[in-house]
C-alpha positions in Angstrom: 18.7 88.4 44.9 19.3 91.1 42.2 16.7 89.5 40.0 14.1 89.3 42.7 14.9 93.0 43.7 14.1 93.9 40.2 10.7 92.1 40.2 9.8 93.5 43.6 10.8 97.1 43.2 8.9 97.4 39.9 5.7 96.4 41.5 5.6 99.7 43.5 8.2 102.2 42.0 5.7 103.7 39.6 3.2 104.7 42.3 4.8 108.1 43.3 5.7 109.1 39.8 2.2 108.9 38.3 1.6 112.7 38.3 4.8 113.3 36.2 4.0 110.3 33.9 0.4 111.4 33.3 1.6 115.0 32.8 3.9 113.9 30.2 2.0 111.2 28.3 -1.7 111.8 29.3 -4.0 108.9 29.9 -5.3 109.6 33.4 -8.4 107.6 32.9 -6.3 104.4 32.5 -3.2 105.0 34.5 -4.2 102.3 37.1 -3.3 99.7 34.5 0.4 100.7 35.0 0.1 98.7 38.3 -2.7 96.3 37.3 -1.0 95.2 34.0 2.2 94.4 35.7 0.5 92.4 38.5 -1.6 90.6 36.0 1.3 89.5 33.8 3.3 88.4 36.9 0.4 86.3 38.4 -0.9 84.5 35.2 2.5 83.4 34.0 3.8 82.0 37.3 2.2 78.4 36.7 3.7 78.4 33.2 7.2 79.3 34.4 7.0 76.7 37.2 6.2 74.0 34.7 8.9 75.2 32.2 11.6 75.2 35.0 10.7 71.5 35.9 10.9 70.6 32.2 13.9 72.5 30.9 15.7 73.6 34.1 15.8 76.7 36.2 18.7 78.5 34.6 17.3 78.9 31.1 13.9 80.1 32.5 15.6 82.6 34.7 17.9 84.0 32.0 14.9 84.3 29.7 13.0 86.1 32.4 15.7 88.6 33.0 16.1 89.4 29.4 12.3 89.8 28.9 12.2 92.1 31.9 15.1 94.2 30.7 13.6 94.4 27.2 10.3 95.5 28.8 12.1 98.1 30.9 13.8 99.6 27.9 10.6 99.8 26.1 8.9 101.5 29.0 11.6 104.3 29.0 11.0 104.8 25.3 7.1 104.8 25.6 5.4 107.6 23.6 1.9 107.4 25.1 0.1 105.8 28.0 -1.2 102.9 25.9 2.3 102.0 24.8 3.6 102.3 28.4 0.9 100.0 29.8 1.7 97.5 27.0 5.4 97.5 27.9 4.6 97.2 31.6 2.9 94.0 30.7 6.0 92.8 28.9 7.9 93.7 32.1 5.5 91.6 34.1 6.0 88.7 31.8 9.5 88.6 32.7 8.9 89.4 36.4 6.8 86.2 36.6 9.9 84.2 35.7 12.0 86.1 38.2 9.7 85.7 41.2 8.9 82.0 40.9 12.2 80.7 39.7 14.3 82.4 42.4 12.3 80.8 45.1 12.8 77.4 43.5 16.5 77.8 42.9 16.9 78.6 46.6 15.4 75.2 47.5 17.4 73.4 44.8 20.8 74.8 45.9 20.4 74.8 49.7 19.6 71.8 51.9 16.7 72.0 54.3 18.8 73.1 57.3 20.0 76.1 55.4 16.8 77.2 53.6 15.6 79.4 56.4 18.7 81.5 56.3 18.6 82.0 52.3 14.8 82.3 52.3 15.0 85.0 55.0 17.5 87.0 53.0 15.2 86.7 49.9 12.3 88.0 52.1 14.4 90.8 53.2 15.3 91.7 49.6 11.6 91.5 48.6 10.3 93.5 51.5 13.0 96.2 51.3 12.6 96.5 47.5 8.8 96.8 47.8 9.0 99.6 50.4 11.9 101.5 48.7 10.1 101.4 45.4 7.8 104.5 46.0 10.7 106.4 47.6 13.0 105.7 44.7 10.3 106.4 42.1 9.5 109.7 43.7 13.1 110.8 43.8 13.8 109.9 40.1 10.5 111.5 38.9 11.1 114.7 41.1 14.8 115.2 40.5 15.5 113.6 37.2 12.9 112.2 34.7 10.4 109.5 35.2 12.0 107.4 32.3 14.9 106.8 34.7 12.6 104.7 36.8 12.9 102.0 34.1 16.4 102.8 32.8 18.1 102.2 36.2 16.8 98.5 35.8 19.2 98.0 32.9 22.6 98.1 34.6 21.3 96.2 37.7 19.7 93.6 35.5 22.8 93.2 33.4 24.8 92.5 36.4 22.2 89.9 37.6 22.3 88.3 34.0 26.0 88.0 34.1 26.0 86.5 37.5 23.5 83.9 36.7 25.1 82.9 33.3 28.6 82.7 34.9 28.0 81.4 38.4 24.7 79.5 38.6 25.4 75.7 38.2 22.3 73.6 38.6 22.7 70.2 40.3 22.9 67.4 37.7 19.7 65.4 37.0 18.7 62.4 34.9 18.2 63.1 31.3 14.5 62.5 30.1 14.0 59.5 28.2 11.4 61.2 25.8 11.5 64.6 24.2 9.9 67.2 26.7 6.4 68.3 25.8 5.0 71.6 26.7 1.2 71.9 27.3 0.8 75.1 25.2 -3.0 74.7 25.1 -3.1 74.5 28.9 -0.8 77.4 29.2 -2.9 79.7 27.0 -6.1 78.6 28.9 -4.6 79.4 32.3 -3.3 82.7 30.9 -6.7 83.6 29.5 -8.6 82.6 32.7 -6.2 84.4 35.0 -6.4 87.6 32.8 -10.0 87.7 32.8 -10.5 87.0 36.4 -7.9 89.4 37.7 -9.1 92.1 35.3 -12.6 91.7 36.7 -11.3 91.9 40.3 -9.0 94.9 39.7 -11.5 96.9 37.7 -14.7 96.0 39.4 -15.9 98.9 41.5 -13.5 101.2 39.9 -13.9 101.4 36.2 -17.5 100.0 36.5 -19.9 98.8 39.2 -19.7 95.2 40.5 -23.2 94.3 39.1 -22.7 96.0 35.7 -22.6 94.1 32.4 -18.8 94.4 32.1 -18.2 93.0 35.5 -20.7 90.2 35.3 -19.4 89.4 31.7 -15.9 89.0 32.9 -16.6 86.9 35.8 -18.9 84.7 33.7 -16.2 84.3 30.9 -13.5 83.6 33.5 -15.7 80.9 35.0 -16.4 79.3 31.5 -12.6 79.4 30.8 -11.8 77.8 34.1 -14.0 75.0 33.3 -12.2 74.7 29.9 -9.0 74.9 31.5 -9.8 71.9 33.8 -10.9 69.9 30.7 -7.7 70.6 28.9 -5.4 69.9 31.8 -7.1 66.6 32.5 -6.3 65.4 29.0 -2.8 66.9 28.8 0.2 64.5 29.1 2.3 67.2 30.9 -0.3 69.7 32.3 0.7 73.2 33.4 -1.3 72.8 36.6 -1.3 69.1 37.3 -4.0 67.7 39.4 -1.6 66.4 42.0 -1.1 69.9 43.1 -4.6 69.9 44.7 -4.9 66.1 45.4 -1.9 66.2 47.8 -3.3 67.5 51.1 0.1 69.2 52.0 0.3 71.3 48.8 -3.5 72.0 48.7 -3.4 73.2 52.4 -0.3 75.4 51.8 -1.9 76.8 48.6 -5.2 77.7 50.5 -3.3 79.1 53.5 -1.0 81.3 51.5 -3.9 82.5 49.4 -5.6 83.6 52.6 -2.4 85.4 53.6 -2.4 87.2 50.4 -5.9 88.3 51.1 -5.0 89.6 54.6 -1.8 91.4 53.5 -4.0 93.9 51.5 -5.0 95.5 54.9 -1.5 96.8 55.9 0.0 97.3 52.4 -2.9 99.1 50.8 -4.9 100.7 53.6 -2.4 101.5 56.4 -0.7 104.3 54.5 -4.0 106.0 53.8 -5.0 105.6 57.6 -1.5 107.0 58.7 -1.9 110.0 56.4 -5.8 110.7 56.7 -6.4 109.7 60.3 -3.0 110.4 62.1 -2.1 113.3 59.9 1.3 112.1 58.8 3.3 112.9 55.7 4.0 110.3 53.0 7.5 109.5 54.3 6.3 109.0 58.0 3.3 107.0 56.7 5.7 104.8 54.8 7.8 104.2 58.0 4.8 103.0 59.9 4.3 100.3 57.3 7.9 99.5 56.8 8.6 98.5 60.4 6.9 95.2 59.4 9.9 94.6 57.1 12.2 94.7 60.0 10.7 91.9 62.1 9.5 89.6 59.3 12.9 88.5 58.0 14.3 88.1 61.6 11.3 85.9 62.6 11.7 83.9 59.3 15.4 83.3 59.9 14.7 82.0 63.4 11.7 79.9 62.4 13.9 76.9 61.9 14.5 76.7 65.6 10.7 76.4 66.0 9.8 74.1 63.3 12.7 71.7 63.9 11.0 71.2 67.3 7.3 71.2 66.7 7.1 70.7 62.9 6.1 73.0 60.0 2.2 72.8 60.4 2.2 73.6 64.0 4.8 76.5 63.6 2.7 78.0 60.8 -0.5 77.7 63.0 1.4 79.4 65.9 2.3 82.3 63.6 -1.1 82.8 62.0 -2.9 82.6 65.5 -0.6 85.4 66.6 -1.5 87.3 63.4 -5.1 86.9 64.0 -5.0 88.4 67.5 -2.8 91.3 66.3 -5.2 92.1 63.4 -8.1 92.1 65.8 -6.2 94.5 68.1 -6.1 97.1 65.3 -9.7 98.2 65.7 -9.2 98.7 69.4 -6.7 101.5 68.8 -7.8 104.9 70.1 -8.9 107.6 67.7 -6.8 109.4 66.6 -4.1 107.7 68.5 -0.3 108.0 68.2 1.8 106.7 65.3 3.8 104.3 67.5 0.6 102.3 68.1 -0.1 101.2 64.5 3.8 100.9 64.1 3.9 98.5 67.0 1.1 96.4 65.6 2.9 96.2 62.2 6.2 95.2 63.9 4.3 92.3 65.7 2.4 91.3 62.5 5.7 91.1 60.6 7.0 88.7 63.2 4.0 86.6 63.2 3.7 86.3 59.4 7.6 85.5 59.2 6.8 82.5 61.5 3.9 81.5 59.4 5.0 81.9 55.7 8.6 80.7 55.6 7.9 77.3 57.3 5.1 76.6 54.8 7.2 77.5 51.7 10.3 75.5 53.0 8.1 72.7 54.1 6.0 72.2 51.0 9.3 72.5 48.8 10.7 69.7 50.9 7.8 67.3 50.2 8.6 67.1 46.3 11.6 66.3 44.2 13.4 68.4 41.8 11.1 67.6 38.9 8.0 68.8 40.8 9.5 71.6 42.8 9.0 74.5 40.2 5.4 73.6 39.7 4.8 73.4 43.4 6.4 76.7 44.3 4.7 78.5 41.4 1.2 77.2 42.6 1.9 78.5 46.1 3.0 82.0 44.8 0.1 82.0 42.3 -2.5 81.4 45.1 -0.8 84.2 47.1 -1.0 86.6 44.3 -4.6 85.7 43.5 -5.3 86.2 47.1 -4.0 89.8 47.0 -6.1 90.5 44.0 -9.2 89.3 45.5 -8.4 91.0 48.9 -7.8 94.5 47.0 -11.3 94.1 45.4 -13.0 92.8 48.5 -11.6 95.1 51.1 -11.9 98.1 48.6 -15.5 97.5 48.5 -15.9 97.1 52.2 -13.9 100.4 52.9 -16.0 102.3 50.4 -19.2 100.8 51.8 -18.4 101.9 55.3 -17.5 105.3 54.2 -20.6 105.8 52.3 -22.7 104.7 55.3 -20.8 106.9 57.6 -21.0 110.0 55.3 -24.8 110.0 54.9 -25.2 112.5 57.7 -22.2 114.4 57.1 -22.0 118.0 58.7 -21.0 119.5 55.3 -22.7 118.8 52.0 -20.8 117.5 49.0 -18.2 115.3 50.9 -16.7 112.5 48.9 -17.8 108.9 49.7 -14.9 106.7 48.4 -11.6 106.2 50.0 -9.3 107.7 47.5 -11.4 110.9 47.1 -11.6 111.2 50.9 -7.8 110.9 51.1 -7.4 113.6 48.6 -9.8 115.9 50.4 -7.9 115.5 53.7 -4.6 116.5 52.1 -6.0 120.1 52.3 -7.9 120.1 55.5 -8.0 123.9 55.6 -10.5 123.8 52.6 -13.2 122.1 54.8 -14.9 123.1 58.0 -13.3 121.7 61.1 -16.4 119.5 61.8 -16.4 118.1 58.3 -12.6 117.3 58.5 -13.0 115.4 61.7 -16.0 113.6 60.4 -14.1 112.4 57.4 -11.1 111.3 59.6 -13.5 109.3 61.8 -15.1 107.8 58.6 -11.7 106.7 57.3 -10.8 105.3 60.8 -14.0 103.2 60.9 -13.4 102.0 57.3 -9.9 100.8 57.9 -11.1 99.2 61.3 -13.5 97.1 59.1 -10.8 96.1 56.7 -8.5 94.9 59.5 -11.5 92.9 60.9 -11.9 91.4 57.5 -8.2 90.7 57.4 -8.6 88.8 60.8 -11.3 86.8 59.0 -8.8 85.8 56.3 -6.3 84.8 59.0 -9.1 82.5 60.4 -9.4 81.0 56.9 -5.7 80.2 56.8 -5.9 78.6 60.1 -8.8 76.6 59.0 -6.9 75.3 55.9 -4.1 74.1 58.1 -6.1 72.6 60.9 -8.6 70.8 58.5 -6.4 69.8 55.5 -2.6 69.9 56.4 -1.1 66.6 57.7 0.2 66.8 61.2 3.8 66.0 59.8 4.7 67.1 56.3 5.8 64.1 54.2 9.4 65.4 53.8 11.6 63.6 51.3 14.7 62.5 53.3 17.9 64.1 52.2 21.2 62.5 51.6 22.7 63.4 55.0 19.9 61.3 56.7 19.2 64.1 59.2 15.8 64.1 61.0 13.2 66.2 59.1 10.2 68.0 60.8 
């Protein structure tokens, strides 16, 4: 849990400290890579760490991940310019990928099926709480101490996590391999390169350059070519990083697609709801964060209780029930009145957390229960990788949707020179006194319309998740029976 908290909090802790960091180091034009670089490194290394944990064991991979993460944290604290800080954030992410995937796999190794909902709910609570607390902690440290403490505080926490893992984590015994393990380093490099180019294109497209520009088209074309090369390499590899059975087995393939769609829809609340709360409802940053954070209250509770549902009706039908509820809740968001009251989107987030808790945890527990120890790390990593890629795609797609709606709504603005992208509009609304009242109201209504369209798109992603489960997932997951002989859903 301490290791997972480190990986989760560092995905968001830098966000509120950007003004202090840029003021000290400069590099305003590239500061977005403080987030993108970390996300990129975490995402593209998940398949590699999954395969390594299946080959050499979870404990050495987790220990190496913690050490690498702490080394990156120490280097970030010592960064002398923005380029160095971005590079060291990528080092952090290389360790964070090991933490994120391996912890989920260890939970399935150590706990039998009947106990996994409880431990997975606790892990979900740690992840959600850390992610939400990140901006608050980052702002406090940057405002009252120094931004470098954002990274230095990782060192004692990580040291305790490392000591606990080394001393107390005892993996179940397993048969020794008859042959020397081989690592598909060519496949690992190909996966890393493909993921790097694809996520760079998604993160920077529409921001650093237009979608139809030469850099954007070049990156997408190069990532497609590398993807084809990766498939060719993996087909010939004796121990591929992403084996073909991950997509040939209906259960794993359907869960990968469903959680990829969930990553897509999660962009709506996590990225756009805080802007909506501040720009449309007029809330401050802390109150806007609370509107989002109520989702973290219902999610783990729903996840912890999900075993009572899937033990009765099965993993697939439980997940379908949760995502069907999420689809209806997302469609309810555009029906909120303008400007509305803060409790209305907060209630929607509370209900959405409950629905997604009922969706995600049964799928993760279920898919982990269909494979043995030697395949569990790869399976878990593939699920998390698809979810992360879904988030990257969602950020690019919904960002384009929001900015497109804003641009169309502001063509007949009551005042000249108004901004036409979401970030610029949000900054303009921070000082409403500088604009005429009619222009301010027009901007607020434009943001409201843009976020409504994003939530409608998120509902479409929920429909895709349902389609993946209904069309591909077997009615009963082929769970491997456990030693106690209990009935499995």
